[in-house]
C-alpha positions as CSV (number, residue, x, y, z in Angstrom):
1,X,-39.9,31.2,44.6
2,X,-38.5,29.5,41.5
3,X,-35.5,27.4,42.5
4,X,-32.3,27.5,40.5
5,X,-31.4,24.3,38.7
6,X,-29.0,22.2,40.8
7,X,-25.5,21.4,39.6
8,X,-25.6,24.5,37.5
9,X,-22.2,25.1,35.8
10,X,-23.5,27.7,33.3
11,X,-22.3,31.4,33.2
12,X,-25.9,32.5,34.1
13,X,-28.1,31.1,36.8
14,X,-30.9,29.1,35.2
15,X,-34.4,28.2,36.5
16,X,-36.6,25.2,35.9
17,X,-39.9,26.1,34.2
18,X,-42.5,24.1,32.2
19,X,-44.2,26.5,29.8
20,X,-45.8,25.9,26.5
21,X,-43.7,27.6,23.8
22,X,-43.3,27.7,20.1
23,X,-40.0,27.7,18.1
24,X,-39.7,29.2,14.7
25,X,-36.9,28.0,12.4
26,X,-35.0,30.0,9.8
27,X,-37.5,29.0,7.2
28,X,-40.4,30.3,9.3
29,X,-41.8,26.9,10.2
30,X,-43.3,26.8,13.7
31,X,-42.9,23.9,16.1
32,X,-44.8,23.3,19.3
33,X,-42.4,23.0,22.2
34,X,-42.0,23.3,26.0
35,X,-39.6,25.7,27.6
36,X,-37.9,23.6,30.3
37,X,-35.3,26.0,31.8
38,X,-34.2,29.6,31.2
39,X,-31.4,31.9,32.1
40,X,-30.2,35.3,30.9
41,X,-27.9,33.6,28.4
42,X,-30.1,30.7,27.1
43,X,-32.8,28.2,27.5
44,X,-33.6,24.5,27.2
45,X,-36.5,23.5,24.9
46,X,-38.2,20.1,24.6
47,X,-40.0,19.6,21.2
48,X,-43.4,17.9,21.0
49,X,-43.5,14.4,19.6
50,X,-45.4,15.9,16.6
51,X,-42.7,18.5,15.8
52,X,-41.2,17.6,12.5
53,X,-37.4,17.5,12.0
54,X,-34.6,18.2,14.4
55,X,-32.6,21.3,14.9
56,X,-28.9,20.9,14.3
57,X,-26.1,22.7,16.1
58,X,-25.8,26.4,15.2
59,X,-29.3,26.5,13.7
60,X,-31.1,29.8,14.2
61,X,-34.2,29.6,16.3
62,X,-36.7,32.1,17.6
63,X,-38.3,31.0,20.9
64,X,-41.8,32.4,21.6
65,X,-43.4,32.1,25.0
66,X,-46.9,33.7,25.5
67,X,-46.7,36.7,27.7
68,X,-43.0,37.2,27.3
69,X,-40.6,38.5,24.7
70,X,-39.4,36.6,21.7
71,X,-35.9,35.2,22.1
72,X,-33.5,34.7,19.2
73,X,-30.6,32.4,19.4
74,X,-28.7,29.4,18.1
75,X,-28.8,25.8,19.0
76,X,-25.6,24.9,20.9
77,X,-26.4,21.2,21.7
78,X,-29.0,18.6,21.5
79,X,-30.6,17.2,24.7
80,X,-33.0,14.4,25.1
81,X,-36.1,15.4,23.2
82,X,-35.0,18.9,22.3
83,X,-32.0,21.2,22.4
84,X,-30.2,23.9,24.3
85,X,-30.4,27.4,22.9
86,X,-27.9,30.2,23.5
87,X,-29.4,33.7,23.0
88,X,-27.8,36.0,20.6
89,X,-27.8,39.3,22.4
90,X,-26.0,42.6,22.7
91,X,-25.0,43.6,26.3
92,X,-28.1,45.7,26.5
93,X,-30.3,42.9,25.3
94,X,-28.7,40.5,27.9
95,X,-29.6,43.1,30.6
96,X,-33.2,43.1,29.4
97,X,-33.2,39.3,29.4
98,X,-32.1,39.3,33.0
99,X,-35.2,41.4,33.7
100,X,-37.3,38.9,31.7
101,X,-35.9,36.1,33.9
102,X,-36.9,38.1,36.9
103,X,-40.5,38.1,35.5
104,X,-40.5,34.3,35.5
105,X,-39.3,34.4,39.2
106,X,-41.8,37.1,40.2
107,X,-44.7,35.0,38.8
108,X,-43.8,32.2,41.2
109,X,-43.5,34.5,44.2
110,X,-47.0,35.6,43.6
111,X,-48.1,32.0,43.7
112,X,-48.4,31.6,40.0
113,X,-47.3,28.3,38.7
114,X,-44.8,28.1,35.8
115,X,-46.3,24.8,34.7
116,X,-48.4,24.5,31.7
């Protein structure tokens, strides 16, 4: 089972993952990335060393993870090598996102690794 991140003070329980991802900025530029944790309210993303430019706070980003939905949100803070993203969602979309997070958890219960 996918363990929750320790010392979690966020509104939503988050889970460590290591999945290849892609981010798309407001100008449509794609950046290779790694999804490092996810919750119903947001995610942490590490950018590859080759990813050009940095995302500033409040920048719009679309996060794409193969086999899962696309997640739209805004950068809320920079972290080492990447940024934290808060999803922009209606209450209905947040409910659907909670179901998506459960898919991540279910994959690990079946023995599937969430490592790239």
